[in-house]
C-alpha positions in Angstrom: 82.2 90.0 122.1 83.3 92.9 119.9 80.3 95.1 120.7 80.4 94.4 124.5 80.9 97.8 126.1 82.3 96.2 129.2 85.1 94.5 127.3 86.1 97.7 125.4 87.9 98.9 128.5 90.1 95.8 128.3 91.5 96.6 124.9 95.2 96.8 125.0 96.1 97.9 121.5 94.9 100.4 118.9 95.3 99.5 115.2 95.6 102.4 112.8 94.6 101.5 109.3 94.5 104.5 107.0 92.2 107.1 108.6 90.5 104.6 110.9 91.5 103.3 114.3 90.4 100.1 116.0 90.6 99.3 119.7 91.5 95.6 119.9 92.7 92.9 122.2 96.2 91.7 121.1 95.6 88.2 122.6 92.5 87.8 120.4 94.3 88.9 117.3 97.4 86.7 118.1 95.1 83.7 118.6 93.4 84.3 115.2 96.4 85.1 113.0 100.0 83.8 112.9 101.0 87.2 111.5 99.6 89.0 114.5 101.0 86.4 116.8 104.5 87.1 115.4 103.9 90.9 115.8 102.7 90.7 119.4 104.4 87.7 121.0 107.9 87.8 119.4 110.7 90.3 119.6 109.2 92.8 117.1 108.7 96.4 118.1 104.9 96.0 117.9 105.0 93.5 120.8 105.2 96.3 123.4 103.5 99.1 121.4 100.2 100.6 122.5 99.4 101.5 118.9 100.4 99.9 115.6 99.9 101.3 112.1 99.1 98.7 109.5 100.0 99.3 105.8 98.9 97.6 102.7 95.4 96.8 103.8 92.1 98.8 103.2 90.4 100.1 106.3 87.1 98.6 105.3 88.9 95.2 104.8 90.4 95.4 108.3 87.0 96.2 109.7 85.5 93.1 108.1 88.5 91.0 109.2 88.2 92.2 112.8 84.4 91.7 112.8 85.0 88.1 111.6 87.8 87.5 114.2 85.6 88.6 117.0 82.2 87.2 115.9 82.8 84.5 113.2 80.6 86.4 110.9 80.8 89.7 108.9 78.7 91.9 106.7 79.9 92.2 103.1 78.4 95.0 100.9 79.0 93.1 97.7 81.7 91.5 95.5 84.1 94.5 95.8 84.0 94.4 99.6 84.5 90.6 99.5 87.5 90.9 97.2 89.1 93.5 99.6 88.3 91.3 102.6 89.9 88.4 100.8 93.1 90.4 100.5 93.1 91.1 104.2 92.4 87.4 105.0 95.4 86.4 102.9 97.7 89.1 104.2 97.1 88.1 107.8 96.7 84.3 107.2 93.1 84.2 108.4 92.2 80.9 106.7 88.7 80.7 108.1 87.8 84.2 106.8 89.4 83.3 103.5 87.3 80.2 103.1 84.2 82.2 104.2 84.8 84.9 101.6 85.5 82.4 98.9 82.2 80.7 99.6 80.5 84.1 99.4 82.1 84.8 96.1 81.3 81.3 94.7 77.7 81.9 95.6 77.6 85.1 93.6 79.7 83.8 90.6 78.0 84.2 87.2 78.7 85.2 83.6 78.5 88.9 84.4 81.2 88.9 87.0 83.4 85.9 86.3 85.7 87.9 84.0 86.1 90.6 86.6 87.0 88.1 89.3 89.5 86.4 87.1 91.1 89.8 86.2 91.3 90.7 89.8 93.0 87.4 90.7 95.6 87.9 88.0 96.4 91.4 89.3 96.9 90.6 93.0 100.2 90.1 94.6 98.9 87.0 96.5 99.2 84.7 93.5 96.7 82.1 94.5 93.4 82.0 92.6 90.5 83.7 94.3 88.3 80.7 93.5 90.4 77.5 93.9 89.9 75.9 90.5 89.8 72.2 91.3 87.9 72.5 94.6 85.1 74.8 93.3 84.9 74.2 89.6 85.8 70.5 89.1 88.9 68.7 88.1 88.8 69.5 84.3 89.0 73.3 84.6 92.3 74.6 83.3 93.2 71.5 81.4 
């Protein structure tokens, strides 16, 4: 749907994220995310705006999030991209994207990058572990 040229003319909102701009459909975003729903359906200023600037999210992360919202798939260039996408998924409460990125990370988890992932998790403001311990690693981890 995202790449359909005929539908681009129906976009009713431009998201500005850093230096990038994304033409989107506010109804699609509101259906995918409670954060976007609150922005576009409630009494917030963004509800009637033609353009909205988003802060606190990397432009590449938003590109991945939008690709996933529109197509239920996305291209990740590696673990660093996945970690940024996970941040966007958590910021906008995109649970399906979050689970998809976590599965991607678990599939690439090994001795060489486990410490880096743990360090990233501890440094993020989101608080929850990148790789949910009990679900992915078994019930004895952390005891």
